[in-house]
VEXVEX-249821 format. One record per atom (N, C-alpha, C): residue number from 1; residue in three letters; z, x, y; atom name. Coordinates in pm, whole numbers, always signed. Example, Ala and Ser with C-alpha at 12.3 -4.5 7.8 and 13.67 -1.06 7.14 Angstrom:
# residues 2
R   resi   resn       zz       xx       yy   name
R      1    ala     +780    +1319     -569      N
R      1    ala     +780    +1230     -450     CA
R      1    ala     +780    +1320     -330      C
R      2    ser     +708    +1285     -225      N
R      2    ser     +714    +1367     -106     CA
R      2    ser     +787    +1290       +3      C
***
This chain:
# residues 132
R   resi   resn       zz       xx       yy   name
R      1    gln    -1132    +2192    -1460      N
R      1    gln    -1234    +2304    -1404     CA
R      1    gln    -1288    +2255    -1296      C
R      2    ala    -1356    +2142    -1306      N
R      2    ala    -1449    +2111    -1191     CA
R      2    ala    -1403    +2071    -1071      C
R      3    ala    -1266    +2013    -1086      N
R      3    ala    -1179    +2006     -945     CA
R      3    ala    -1146    +2134     -883      C
R      4    ala    -1107    +2231     -977      N
R      4    ala    -1081    +2355     -906     CA
R      4    ala    -1185    +2433     -844      C
R      5    gln    -1313    +2399     -917      N
R      5    gln    -1444    +2456     -857     CA
R      5    gln    -1446    +2402     -727      C
R      6    val    -1450    +2279     -713      N
R      6    val    -1480    +2187     -593     CA
R      6    val    -1374    +2218     -479      C
R      7    met    -1248    +2273     -517      N
R      7    met    -1151    +2295     -425     CA
R      7    met    -1177    +2429     -364      C
R      8    gly    -1244    +2542     -436      N
R      8    gly    -1287    +2658     -392     CA
R      8    gly    -1389    +2623     -289      C
R      9    leu    -1494    +2574     -350      N
R      9    leu    -1611    +2539     -265     CA
R      9    leu    -1567    +2462     -122      C
R     10    asp    -1478    +2374     -119      N
R     10    asp    -1434    +2313       +9     CA
R     10    asp    -1345    +2435      +92      C
R     11    thr    -1282    +2515      +29      N
R     11    thr    -1210    +2631      +94     CA
R     11    thr    -1306    +2711     +180      C
R     12    ala    -1427    +2732     +110      N
R     12    ala    -1532    +2842     +151     CA
R     12    ala    -1589    +2738     +276      C
R     13    ile    -1608    +2614     +265      N
R     13    ile    -1670    +2545     +356     CA
R     13    ile    -1584    +2541     +481      C
R     14    thr    -1444    +2528     +469      N
R     14    thr    -1357    +2530     +594     CA
R     14    thr    -1371    +2668     +656      C
R     15    val    -1350    +2780     +578      N
R     15    val    -1387    +2911     +638     CA
R     15    val    -1524    +2934     +717      C
R     16    ala    -1624    +2857     +657      N
R     16    ala    -1734    +2894     +715     CA
R     16    ala    -1738    +2809     +851      C
R     17    gly    -1683    +2685     +865      N
R     17    gly    -1673    +2600     +981     CA
R     17    gly    -1586    +2683    +1055      C
R     18    leu    -1495    +2773    +1047      N
R     18    leu    -1414    +2852    +1139     CA
R     18    leu    -1509    +2970    +1188      C
R     19    ser    -1605    +2974    +1150      N
R     19    ser    -1676    +3113    +1176     CA
R     19    ser    -1787    +3078    +1296      C
R     20    gly    -1815    +2968    +1319      N
R     20    gly    -1918    +2946    +1434     CA
R     20    gly    -1864    +2970    +1581      C
R     21    asn    -1967    +3022    +1671      N
R     21    asn    -1928    +3021    +1817     CA
R     21    asn    -2042    +2934    +1877      C
R     22    phe    -1962    +2858    +1975      N
R     22    phe    -2040    +2733    +2034     CA
R     22    phe    -2121    +2652    +1934      C
R     23    gln    -2218    +2643    +1954      N
R     23    gln    -2297    +2555    +1861     CA
R     23    gln    -2388    +2630    +1765      C
R     24    leu    -2369    +2752    +1744      N
R     24    leu    -2437    +2837    +1666     CA
R     24    leu    -2350    +2893    +1550      C
R     25    asn    -2380    +2845    +1439      N
R     25    asn    -2293    +2864    +1314     CA
R     25    asn    -2386    +2946    +1209      C
R     26    val    -2381    +3070    +1193      N
R     26    val    -2457    +3131    +1084     CA
R     26    val    -2420    +3076     +953      C
R     27    met    -2305    +3026     +928      N
R     27    met    -2266    +2985     +800     CA
R     27    met    -2316    +2845     +758      C
R     28    leu    -2392    +2804     +846      N
R     28    leu    -2434    +2658     +800     CA
R     28    leu    -2507    +2651     +644      C
R     29    pro    -2593    +2778     +619      N
R     29    pro    -2657    +2741     +495     CA
R     29    pro    -2535    +2748     +370      C
R     30    leu    -2434    +2823     +411      N
R     30    leu    -2333    +2819     +305     CA
R     30    leu    -2252    +2686     +306      C
R     31    val    -2233    +2629     +408      N
R     31    val    -2174    +2468     +412     CA
R     31    val    -2273    +2379     +320      C
R     32    ala    -2392    +2383     +368      N
R     32    ala    -2489    +2292     +295     CA
R     32    ala    -2507    +2320     +145      C
R     33    phe    -2512    +2442     +108      N
R     33    phe    -2526    +2482      -18     CA
R     33    phe    -2387    +2426     -112      C
R     34    asn    -2250    +2471      -49      N
R     34    asn    -2155    +2438      -97     CA
R     34    asn    -2116    +2274     -118      C
R     35    leu    -2172    +2207      -10      N
R     35    leu    -2151    +2078       -5     CA
R     35    leu    -2226    +2001     -129      C
R     36    leu    -2352    +2045     -131      N
R     36    leu    -2432    +1987     -243     CA
R     36    leu    -2418    +2024     -355      C
R     37    thr    -2361    +2139     -386      N
R     37    thr    -2306    +2178     -492     CA
R     37    thr    -2174    +2107     -549      C
R     38    ser    -2090    +2080     -471      N
R     38    ser    -1968    +1994     -488     CA
R     38    ser    -2016    +1870     -524      C
R     39    ile    -2103    +1787     -472      N
R     39    ile    -2147    +1664     -477     CA
R     39    ile    -2219    +1662     -633      C
R     40    thr    -2314    +1755     -674      N
R     40    thr    -2364    +1752     -793     CA
R     40    thr    -2268    +1787     -902      C
R     41    leu    -2171    +1864     -878      N
R     41    leu    -2078    +1887     -981     CA
R     41    leu    -1974    +1760    -1004      C
R     42    met    -1937    +1698     -900      N
R     42    met    -1859    +1578     -924     CA
R     42    met    -1927    +1477     -965      C
R     43    ser    -2053    +1463     -943      N
R     43    ser    -2128    +1332     -997     CA
R     43    ser    -2149    +1353    -1128      C
R     44    asn    -2180    +1461    -1178      N
R     44    asn    -2212    +1508    -1334     CA
R     44    asn    -2080    +1491    -1398      C
R     45    thr    -1974    +1533    -1341      N
R     45    thr    -1845    +1512    -1406     CA
R     45    thr    -1796    +1359    -1425      C
R     46    ala    -1818    +1290    -1314      N
R     46    ala    -1790    +1157    -1324     CA
R     46    ala    -1875    +1093    -1434      C
R     47    lys    -2019    +1120    -1451      N
R     47    lys    -2095    +1076    -1548     CA
R     47    lys    -2055    +1098    -1685      C
R     48    leu    -2010    +1207    -1699      N
R     48    leu    -1953    +1282    -1850     CA
R     48    leu    -1843    +1193    -1876      C
R     49    leu    -1732    +1185    -1780      N
R     49    leu    -1619    +1104    -1811     CA
R     49    leu    -1652     +960    -1834      C
R     50    ala    -1732     +909    -1775      N
R     50    ala    -1768     +759    -1814     CA
R     50    ala    -1831     +755    -1944      C
R     51    glu    -1918     +842    -1998      N
R     51    glu    -1982     +830    -2105     CA
R     51    glu    -1918     +873    -2221      C
R     52    arg    -1826     +981    -2201      N
R     52    arg    -1763    +1037    -2330     CA
R     52    arg    -1602     +982    -2342      C
R     53    ala    -1561     +935    -2236      N
R     53    ala    -1414     +888    -2269     CA
R     53    ala    -1412     +725    -2230      C
R     54    ile    -1448     +699    -2109      N
R     54    ile    -1421     +566    -2050     CA
R     54    ile    -1506     +454    -2143      C
R     55    ala    -1607     +479    -2178      N
R     55    ala    -1719     +403    -2258     CA
R     55    ala    -1652     +376    -2390      C
R     56    thr    -1566     +456    -2449      N
R     56    thr    -1493     +461    -2569     CA
R     56    thr    -1376     +364    -2573      C
R     57    phe    -1317     +331    -2450      N
R     57    phe    -1184     +281    -2440     CA
R     57    phe    -1215     +132    -2527      C
R     58    lys    -1094     +113    -2598      N
R     58    lys    -1114      -43    -2654     CA
R     58    lys     -967      -97    -2593      C
R     59    val     -999     -226    -2547      N
R     59    val     -902     -319    -2468     CA
R     59    val     -823     -370    -2589      C
R     60    arg     -704     -367    -2589      N
R     60    arg     -633     -445    -2684     CA
R     60    arg     -567     -558    -2616      C
R     61    glu     -637     -669    -2627      N
R     61    glu     -575     -793    -2553     CA
R     61    glu     -439     -824    -2602      C
R     62    asp     -405     -810    -2737      N
R     62    asp     -250     -850    -2754     CA
R     62    asp     -168     -754    -2669      C
R     63    asn     -200     -638    -2634      N
R     63    asn     -103     -560    -2553     CA
R     63    asn     -101     -610    -2415      C
R     64    leu     -195     -664    -2377      N
R     64    leu     -206     -735    -2242     CA
R     64    leu     -126     -851    -2202      C
R     65    gln     -145     -936    -2290      N
R     65    gln      -78    -1057    -2276     CA
R     65    gln      +61    -1079    -2256      C
R     66    val     +141     -991    -2337      N
R     66    val     +278    -1005    -2330     CA
R     66    val     +341     -961    -2182      C
R     67    pro     +326     -834    -2135      N
R     67    pro     +352     -777    -2013     CA
R     67    pro     +285     -879    -1878      C
R     68    leu     +164     -909    -1901      N
R     68    leu     +121    -1013    -1797     CA
R     68    leu     +193    -1126    -1791      C
R     69    ala     +222    -1198    -1888      N
R     69    ala     +302    -1329    -1872     CA
R     69    ala     +438    -1302    -1803      C
R     70    arg     +494    -1168    -1842      N
R     70    arg     +611    -1151    -1766     CA
R     70    arg     +619    -1082    -1635      C
R     71    asn     +495    -1059    -1573      N
R     71    asn     +469    -1003    -1440     CA
R     71    asn     +522    -1095    -1320      C
R     72    pro     +641    -1049    -1254      N
R     72    pro     +698    -1140    -1157     CA
R     72    pro     +582    -1177    -1061      C
R     73    ile     +482    -1085    -1038      N
R     73    ile     +376    -1111     -933     CA
R     73    ile     +320    -1266     -952      C
R     74    leu     +333    -1321    -1076      N
R     74    leu     +257    -1434    -1098     CA
R     74    leu     +328    -1564    -1011      C
R     75    val     +466    -1536     -986      N
R     75    val     +518    -1657     -903     CA
R     75    val     +463    -1669     -774      C
R     76    thr     +410    -1581     -727      N
R     76    thr     +345    -1582     -580     CA
R     76    thr     +243    -1728     -599      C
R     77    ala     +202    -1735     -699      N
R     77    ala      +99    -1878     -684     CA
R     77    ala     +187    -2007     -694      C
R     78    leu     +300    -1983     -708      N
R     78    leu     +384    -2097     -718     CA
R     78    leu     +460    -2124     -560      C
R     79    asn     +441    -2039     -481      N
R     79    asn     +500    -2030     -348     CA
R     79    asn     +471    -2165     -265      C
R     80    ser     +339    -2202     -276      N
R     80    ser     +293    -2312     -207     CA
R     80    ser     +335    -2436     -259      C
R     81    val     +368    -2431     -384      N
R     81    val     +406    -2564     -440     CA
R     81    val     +558    -2565     -449      C
R     82    ile     +624    -2487     -462      N
R     82    ile     +763    -2484     -505     CA
R     82    ile     +868    -2412     -382      C
R     83    gly     +796    -2352     -320      N
R     83    gly     +862    -2268     -196     CA
R     83    gly     +904    -2134     -260      C
R     84    tyr     +918    -2047     -155      N
R     84    tyr     +934    -1885     -179     CA
R     84    tyr    +1070    -1869     -257      C
R     85    asn    +1166    -1940     -202      N
R     85    asn    +1313    -1922     -253     CA
R     85    asn    +1297    -1966     -405      C
R     86    ala    +1236    -2073     -455      N
R     86    ala    +1260    -2122     -596     CA
R     86    ala    +1189    -2026     -664      C
R     87    ala    +1063    -1997     -597      N
R     87    ala     +963    -1892     -665     CA
R     87    ala    +1037    -1746     -694      C
R     88    ala    +1116    -1717     -613      N
R     88    ala    +1189    -1588     -618     CA
R     88    ala    +1299    -1593     -727      C
R     89    ala    +1366    -1711     -696      N
R     89    ala    +1454    -1730     -827     CA
R     89    ala    +1399    -1735     -980      C
R     90    ile    +1297    -1785    -1000      N
R     90    ile    +1224    -1801    -1119     CA
R     90    ile    +1193    -1636    -1153      C
R     91    ala    +1120    -1575    -1069      N
R     91    ala    +1094    -1443    -1105     CA
R     91    ala    +1203    -1358    -1135      C
R     92    lys    +1334    -1363    -1044      N
R     92    lys    +1439    -1282    -1102     CA
R     92    lys    +1493    -1337    -1248      C
R     93    lys    +1494    -1477    -1252      N
R     93    lys    +1543    -1495    -1374     CA
R     93    lys    +1471    -1456    -1498      C
R     94    ala    +1323    -1460    -1468      N
R     94    ala    +1256    -1442    -1601     CA
R     94    ala    +1246    -1270    -1613      C
R     95    tyr    +1269    -1199    -1515      N
R     95    tyr    +1280    -1065    -1545     CA
R     95    tyr    +1398    -1012    -1586      C
R     96    gln    +1519    -1079    -1542      N
R     96    gln    +1652    -1043    -1608     CA
R     96    gln    +1644    -1084    -1761      C
R     97    gly    +1589    -1183    -1797      N
R     97    gly    +1583    -1229    -1915     CA
R     97    gly    +1470    -1165    -2032      C
R     98    gly    +1373    -1097    -1954      N
R     98    gly    +1261    -1046    -2030     CA
R     98    gly    +1186    -1176    -2081      C
R     99    arg    +1162    -1281    -1997      N
R     99    arg    +1091    -1385    -2045     CA
R     99    arg     +973    -1388    -1978      C
R    100    pro     +867    -1485    -2040      N
R    100    pro     +750    -1501    -1953     CA
R    100    pro     +776    -1594    -1830      C
R    101    ile     +715    -1567    -1716      N
R    101    ile     +737    -1651    -1588     CA
R    101    ile     +711    -1804    -1624      C
R    102    ile     +612    -1829    -1696      N
R    102    ile     +570    -1993    -1739     CA
R    102    ile     +683    -2032    -1787      C
R    103    asp     +745    -1980    -1893      N
R    103    asp     +867    -2049    -1961     CA
R    103    asp     +978    -2084    -1860      C
R    104    val    +1027    -1988    -1803      N
R    104    val    +1116    -1998    -1687     CA
R    104    val    +1097    -2123    -1587      C
R    105    ala     +956    -2105    -1546      N
R    105    ala     +918    -2202    -1416     CA
R    105    ala     +911    -2335    -1511      C
R    106    glu     +900    -2368    -1635      N
R    106    glu     +893    -2485    -1700     CA
R    106    glu    +1025    -2545    -1700      C
R    107    glu    +1124    -2453    -1713      N
R    107    glu    +1278    -2497    -1723     CA
R    107    glu    +1320    -2536    -1564      C
R    108    glu    +1291    -2447    -1478      N
R    108    glu    +1341    -2460    -1356     CA
R    108    glu    +1256    -2546    -1233      C
R    109    thr    +1160    -2596    -1280      N
R    109    thr    +1093    -2682    -1186     CA
R    109    thr    +1045    -2822    -1271      C
R    110    asp    +1001    -2915    -1195      N
R    110    asp     +950    -3047    -1259     CA
R    110    asp     +787    -3030    -1289      C
R    111    leu     +753    -2914    -1298      N
R    111    leu     +599    -2921    -1303     CA
R    111    leu     +562    -2912    -1463      C
R    112    asp     +467    -2982    -1519      N
R    112    asp     +462    -2985    -1652     CA
R    112    asp     +372    -2851    -1685      C
R    113    arg     +374    -2827    -1836      N
R    113    arg     +331    -2698    -1879     CA
R    113    arg     +175    -2674    -1847      C
R    114    ala      +88    -2784    -1852      N
R    114    ala      -62    -2771    -1830     CA
R    114    ala      -74    -2738    -1672      C
R    115    thr       +9    -2784    -1583      N
R    115    thr      -12    -2770    -1442     CA
R    115    thr      +51    -2608    -1405      C
R    116    leu     +129    -2583    -1492      N
R    116    leu     +181    -2437    -1468     CA
R    116    leu      +78    -2342    -1517      C
R    117    glu      +10    -2385    -1636      N
R    117    glu      -76    -2298    -1704     CA
R    117    glu     -203    -2261    -1601      C
R    118    arg     -238    -2391    -1533      N
R    118    arg     -338    -2390    -1437     CA
R    118    arg     -293    -2319    -1322      C
R    119    leu     -197    -2327    -1262      N
R    119    leu     -153    -2238    -1147     CA
R    119    leu     -134    -2101    -1184      C
R    120    leu      -80    -2053    -1294      N
R    120    leu      -42    -1925    -1327     CA
R    120    leu     -152    -1846    -1399      C
R    121    asp     -262    -1894    -1391      N
R    121    asp     -366    -1835    -1476     CA
R    121    asp     -434    -1707    -1403      C
R    122    pro     -380    -1600    -1465      N
R    122    pro     -423    -1475    -1408     CA
R    122    pro     -571    -1451    -1379      C
R    123    thr     -666    -1502    -1449      N
R    123    thr     -793    -1486    -1424     CA
R    123    thr     -826    -1569    -1296      C
R    124    val     -772    -1660    -1265      N
R    124    val     -821    -1761    -1153     CA
R    124    val     -738    -1679    -1032      C
R    125    leu     -619    -1635    -1061      N
R    125    leu     -544    -1562     -940     CA
R    125    leu     -620    -1435     -897      C
R    126    thr     -707    -1383     -971      N
R    126    thr     -769    -1262     -928     CA
R    126    thr     -888    -1271     -867      C
R    127    gln     -916    -1395     -852      N
R    127    gln    -1063    -1445     -779     CA
R    127    gln    -1025    -1477     -638      C
R    128    gly     -886    -1469     -593      N
R    128    gly     -868    -1526     -459     CA
R    128    gly     -840    -1642     -434      C
R    129    gly     -770    -1671     -309      N
R    129    gly     -742    -1819     -282     CA
R    129    gly     -636    -1875     -372      C
R    130    leu     -615    -1997     -337      N
R    130    leu     -501    -2079     -399     CA
R    130    leu     -563    -2164     -509      C
R    131    pro     -498    -2188     -629      N
R    131    pro     -538    -2266     -732     CA
R    131    pro     -537    -2402     -679      C
R    132    glu     -626    -2480     -730      N
R    132    glu     -621    -2643     -667     CA
R    132    glu     -563    -2706     -768      C
***
C-alpha cells in the first residue's frame, strides 16, 4: 500500500514538473509536499518492516552451512594457489556431484585439509583480499 501511494505521489510530482513555464512553476508547493510525504511514508514503512518482520528473523546456521560449502564461488580463493583451470575443474566436479568444494579440492590437489579450510573460509573471503 505504501509503495502504491508513493508511486501516485511520484506521478503527481512528474505532472507538476511539466506544468512550469520558464523558471516559474506554480506547482512547486505540490512537488515539495509530495516529496516530503513520500520520504516520511517510506521511512516509516521501513522502520515498521525492520521492527515487526526483520527483527524477528531467526538465522538457522544448519541451513546455511551445507549450501555454502557447496557454493562454486569458493574456488575463486584457490585460483592464486592452483590456477584458474584447476579451480574451475574442482568447481565443476563438486557441482556435478553435489559435494562440498573442500572435499573435492582435497582429492584433486596436494593441499592438506587445514590449508584448504584456511583458504576457503567464507568469513575471511567476505573481508576482501587474498587469504595468507
